[in-house]
C-alpha positions in Angstrom: -72.0 21.1 -30.7 -70.0 19.0 -33.0 -70.4 15.6 -34.7 -67.3 14.1 -34.0 -67.1 10.9 -36.3 -68.6 9.5 -39.5 -70.0 11.1 -42.5 -71.1 14.1 -41.1 -67.8 14.8 -38.7 -67.1 18.2 -37.9 -70.6 19.6 -38.8 -71.3 22.1 -36.2 -74.8 23.0 -34.9 -75.7 25.6 -32.3 -78.8 25.1 -30.4 -78.6 28.6 -28.8 -77.7 30.0 -25.2 -81.4 29.5 -23.8 -81.1 25.8 -24.6 -82.0 23.9 -21.7 -80.2 20.5 -22.3 -76.7 19.7 -21.4 -75.2 18.2 -24.2 -72.5 15.5 -23.9 -69.0 17.0 -24.3 -67.1 16.6 -27.7 -64.2 14.9 -25.7 -66.6 12.2 -23.8 -68.4 11.6 -26.5 -65.5 11.0 -29.1 -64.0 8.7 -26.4 -67.3 6.8 -26.2 -67.5 6.2 -30.0 -63.9 5.2 -30.0 -64.7 2.4 -27.7 -68.3 1.6 -29.4 -66.7 1.7 -32.9 -64.6 -1.5 -31.8 -67.7 -3.2 -30.4 -70.9 -2.2 -32.8 -71.4 -2.7 -36.4 -73.5 0.6 -36.8 -74.6 -0.1 -40.5 -76.7 -3.2 -38.8 -78.1 -2.0 -35.5 -81.3 -0.5 -34.3 -80.2 2.4 -32.0 -82.3 3.9 -29.1 -81.4 7.5 -27.7 -83.3 8.5 -24.7 -83.6 11.9 -23.3 -82.3 13.1 -26.6 -81.9 16.8 -25.4 -80.0 18.5 -28.4 -79.8 15.1 -30.3 -76.2 14.9 -30.1 -75.9 11.2 -29.7 -78.6 10.3 -32.5 -76.4 12.5 -34.7 -73.7 10.2 -34.0 -75.5 7.3 -34.6 -76.6 8.6 -38.1 -73.1 9.7 -38.8 -71.7 6.3 -38.6 -74.4 4.8 -40.9 -77.1 3.5 -38.4 -80.0 2.5 -40.5 -82.8 2.6 -37.4 -82.4 5.5 -34.8 -85.2 6.4 -32.6 -84.7 9.7 -30.7 -86.9 10.4 -27.6 -87.2 13.8 -26.3 -90.2 15.3 -24.1 -89.3 19.2 -24.7 -91.0 20.4 -27.9 -88.0 23.4 -28.4 -85.7 20.5 -28.4 -87.7 18.5 -30.7 -87.8 21.5 -32.9 -84.1 21.7 -32.8 -83.6 18.0 -33.7 -85.8 18.1 -36.5 -83.9 21.3 -38.1 -80.3 19.5 -37.4 -81.9 16.2 -39.3 -83.2 18.4 -42.0 -79.8 20.2 -42.6 -78.0 16.6 -42.7 -80.6 15.3 -45.0 -80.8 12.0 -42.9 -84.0 9.8 -43.1 -83.0 6.8 -40.7 -84.5 8.5 -37.6 -87.8 8.5 -36.0 -88.4 11.5 -33.3 -90.8 10.8 -30.6 -92.1 13.3 -28.4 -92.6 11.8 -24.9 -91.4 11.0 -21.5 -88.9 8.8 -21.6 -90.3 6.5 -18.7 -93.7 6.5 -20.5 -92.1 5.7 -23.9 -90.2 2.7 -22.4 -93.2 1.0 -20.7 -95.2 1.5 -24.0 -93.0 0.6 -26.8 -92.8 -3.1 -27.8 -89.8 -3.1 -29.5 -85.9 -3.8 -28.9 -82.8 -2.3 -29.6 -79.1 -3.1 -30.4 -77.7 -0.1 -28.8 -79.5 2.3 -26.3 -78.0 5.6 -25.0 -79.7 7.3 -22.3 -78.7 10.8 -21.0 -81.2 11.7 -18.2 -80.8 15.4 -16.5 -78.7 14.5 -13.8 -81.2 16.0 -11.1 -84.2 14.1 -12.8 -86.0 12.5 -9.4 -86.0 9.2 -11.2 -82.6 9.1 -12.5 -81.3 5.9 -10.2 -84.2 3.9 -12.0 -83.1 4.4 -15.6 -81.1 1.4 -15.8 -84.0 -0.8 -14.5 -86.4 0.7 -16.9 -84.3 -0.5 -19.6 -84.3 -4.2 -18.4 -87.6 -4.5 -16.8 -89.1 -3.2 -19.9 -87.0 -5.4 -22.2 -85.8 -2.7 -24.4 -82.4 -4.3 -25.0 -81.8 -7.0 -27.4 -79.9 -10.2 -26.2 -75.9 -9.4 -26.4 -77.0 -5.6 -26.7 -75.5 -2.5 -25.2 -76.9 0.2 -22.8 -74.9 3.2 -22.1 -75.9 5.6 -19.3 -74.4 9.0 -19.0 -74.1 10.2 -15.4 -71.9 12.2 -12.9 -69.9 11.0 -10.1 -72.9 10.7 -7.5 -74.2 7.7 -9.0 -72.5 4.1 -8.9 -74.2 0.9 -10.9 -71.4 -1.1 -10.6 -73.6 -3.6 -8.4 -76.4 -3.9 -11.2 -77.1 -7.1 -12.5 -76.3 -6.2 -15.9 -73.3 -3.5 -15.2 -70.3 -4.4 -17.4 -67.9 -1.4 -17.1 -67.4 2.1 -15.9 -65.6 4.8 -18.2 -65.0 8.2 -17.1 -63.9 11.2 -19.1 -63.6 14.2 -16.9 -66.6 14.9 -14.9 -68.7 12.5 -17.7 -69.4 8.8 -16.6 -70.5 6.1 -18.7 -71.9 3.2 -17.3 -72.0 0.3 -19.7 -74.5 -2.7 -19.3 -75.1 -5.6 -21.4 -78.4 -7.8 -21.7 -76.2 -10.7 -20.8 -74.6 -9.8 -17.2 -71.2 -11.6 -18.9 -71.4 -10.4 -22.3 -70.6 -7.4 -24.3 
């Protein structure tokens, strides 16, 4: 797993062969962040990484100067790995939360400018993730929500859907808090 941009660009971390998470591919991550770089001022936002897995997206946020990152993951081994990487990077602007993402979303009383979610593709509530964000008002007005998924999901009819980006087998559906703004 490689950090593809920002001040930590090129740093590589190996979670190990027994790691259960499916990290976002470097190519897909780089393409997504090229788009985000043109629309998001990373140095002035609050970011949320739901279903963090390896923490790969959180590291990208931090590497680009994001001052407030929340990383939510339920697996203790994954959280341990995220802590190790954060320590090696010397980053302090991250809050790591051990929680079920659905429980976290319903309990937290905060909003974020940018939310990224990469649930396991076989998660039984995968189809509910977009509504989880909007029903719990986690996204600030004019904020951006990015959901990583495979081709089995189509969110184009969702009220807050903005656009779909495809990078190989990786799909990113982008949503906004206002259905007509990004």
